[in-house]
N, C-alpha and C positions, 0 to 999 in steps of 0.2 A: 506494500498500499503505501510507494509513493513516498518513500526516505522517512518512514516510521520508526521511531526507536524502538529494538525489540523488547528493552527493558523496560522502558514507559507503558508498552502497548501491555505486556503481561500484566503488571500493576494494574494499570486500568479496567483489563478483561477481568481479572478476579475484583475487582470490587464490583464491575457488573453482573457477577455469577451470582454474587453474595447477594445483590440486591432485585434479581433478575425473577428468582424464584418465586418470588409468593407477587409477581406484578401482571398485569393483563398484559400480554406480552406486543400483542398486536395494536394498544395505545400506544404502548413502549416504543416501540419502531417506529410510529408517527410523530412523537414527542421529540426522538434523536434524531429522526431526518430535520423535523423542522428548528431544532438547533443549531442544526450543520448547516443549516441554508440561509440562517442568521448571521454566524459567524460569515458566510461566503460574502452576502452583504455587505456585511457591517466593516467594516477592512480595520478602522480604528478599535473597535470591542476586542475584532479578532487578535490586532496586538496587544493591548493591553492585558489581555486575558491569557496568552503566550510568553509573556515580555518575561524572560527569565531572568532580570535581575529585580522582580517583584518577590515578594513573599508568596509562598504556595497559600497559605492559610489567609492571608488578605484577599489573592484570585478567588478561592474558593466562597470566599464571604463573597466576594463581587457577583458570583454567577449565581448562588443561592439570593440574592437579593433581586436580580433581575428576572429569574425562573420561579420566584416564588408565586404560588396560586396559579401561576398561568401554565405549568406539567406536573406529573406524578412525583412525588418523591424520588421513586426508582431514577427519575430520569435527570433530578436535579440530583442526587449522590454519583451517580454516571459522571454528569457534567463536572461536579466537584472534582472528581478522580482528575480525569481528563486537565484540566485546567489546573490542577495541579502538581503533573507530572512535567517532565521535562522533553521538547522535541525537538528535532533540527531543525523545522523551518517552523514560519505561524501556519502555515494549511495545513498544517499533519496534526492539528488542534481539530479541524472540522471532520478531516479525513475520516480520523479515528473515531467518530459521536457517529459518523455516516454508517462505518463499517460491523460497529455493535446496534446500530437501527436492521440493517441486512441480517446479523446473526439473530436478532429477537425476533425477525420473523420468520426466520427458519425454523427457530424453538417452537414459535406456534405452530408451525405448519407441522412440523415434527409428533407434537403433542398431539394433530388431531391424526395423525397417522397417513398426510398427504405429503410427505417431504418427496418423495419419490414423483408425484405427479409435479411439483412446484419444477424439479430440477428438467422433468423433459417438458415442460411449458416454455420455460427459457432458451432452452437449446430450440425448439420448433421455432418460436417467435424470430429468436435470431435468423435462422433462416429465414422465413418470410418476409422481414425486412430485408434481406440481403440482394431477395429475389424482386425486391416491387421498388423501383426506385421513387416512384411516387408518393410511396406511404412513406417513406425512408424521410422525403424531402418536407411533405406534411407535419411530421413528426420532431424534423429537426429546427423546422422551423420558429426562430428564435422569437421572431418578431409576433408571431400566431397570440392571442391571449391565452393564458393561461387555463381560464376553466372550458375554451372550447377544447385545446389538448386532451384534457379529463374527460372529457366529454367524447372525444373519435376514442379515446383508449376503451372508455366505457362499451362504448358501443361497440366496438371490434372486437371485445374479450368478453365484458359483460357476465355470465353466468357458465361461460365457454373455460373458464380456468379457475384455478383455486384462487380465495379471496388476497393469498400472501402472494402469489403471480402477478396480480393484478398491482398488488402497494408497488411490489418490487420494480415493474415495470414504468408503473407511474412516477415514482420517483427519478429513473434515470431519463423519460423523457422530460419532464418538468425541471429537472436540473439537475441536467448532463454532468457540471464542474468539469466542463474542458474537455470529457469525453468523446467519442464518439459512439452511436446507440450499443452497433456491436462490440467496439470494445466496453462498456459500461455490462451490458448481457455476459460475457464471458467472467467480467472479474465478480459479478454477482454471483453467477453459476460456481465458480469455483468454492467462496465463501459458503453457500446452499451445502456443497457438497461436503466442506469443514465439517457440516456440524454432526455429521459420522464418522468422520476422521477420514474421508472417502476421496480417493483420487478419480478426477472426469477422464475418460476415454473419448476422443472423438474417434469416431470410425469413417472412414469412407468408402463405400465401395460399390462395385458398380451394380449390382442387385440388392435389395434387402434381404437383411441374413432372418435366417430362420431362428426361433425362440429356442432350437438346442444349439445351434453356430453360435445365439448368443449366449449360451450358459458356460461351453465349453471356452469362449473366448476371454469371458470373463473370469473363470477359474485359473485358465493360463495366465494372466494377466494379474491373478489376486497374489498366485504362486510366487510368480517371476519379481513383484516389488513388494509383495509382502506386507499390503493392505487391501484392503475391499475396493471395489473399483466400482464408479457408474458408469455404462455406456452411452454415448450421445451417435447415434447411427446417423451417416448423410449418404444417403443412394446419388450418386455421380456417375453418369454415362461415362466422363470421360477418363476414369480410371481403367476402362474398357476391361480389363480381370482383375482377380486380386483382391486385396483391401490395404490400407493404411489406416495408422495407428497414431493419434498424437498426444502424448498424455506431457503437459506443461510443454517446455521446448525439445523432448526427445519426441522422434520420429519412427515407426517402425513399417517402413513399406515394403509391401509384396505385392504391390501393381504392377500391371504389364508396363504403364508408361512409367513406373519408377525405374524398373529393370530397361527398358530403353535409354534413360535420362541417364542412368549408371552406365549403361555400354559409350554413351557417348562423348562422360566425362574421362574415363578411359581412354578413348582413342583420342581425343583432344591433347590428353595427358604425353 
């Protein structure tokens, strides 16, 4: 997450975990998103609350005074922990609050046994956006009023996806924070997968994989990486045959196209 101090992030997540257990997770997610958005808009406030020269206790008191009566105690306690920590840059403060908003939303989906649905829906929506330039432009139009973009998403997705999916996509569309929608969906998808400490494998295949093929591939990847793996399968006729698997920056390519490219590289070398 864009330069966050690992030590500070761990400290804030520990405080978040302590207060989130008794919170309404959907509400907490919305509130943390709102605080992150406020810090993005109010640069002076963000600088003041992330100023390492100011005592942590003073910044925590300022955050409580600002948010008291407006958001839940869990959101206030999480924000206090965030402003009390030390970050490498001012923008990291909003980053960590947005990150925890995503985690709260994912935890709510998991409590409803819908985490798999959310992972699949985020991936499918990313593919829909990538294939539809007009939709991408409409959602990325910063000049369009926020209520209009929210309504567009509601009309598009409405009761077709889990409430958590709609909440996360809406946050990415209305508050992109300098990211493309595709990049935001990928980042959020990774955080959702981490809710169960799973890796996300993006599989490109010329044909749809059968359930048995998916099961065997998942088992092989689980054995290879020592962690559970969630498959996002994309059918792409351009691969001709075989399949490729991307996990983070690592790519396993068994496609015919990949083999042809490898032969070309060897001949060129």
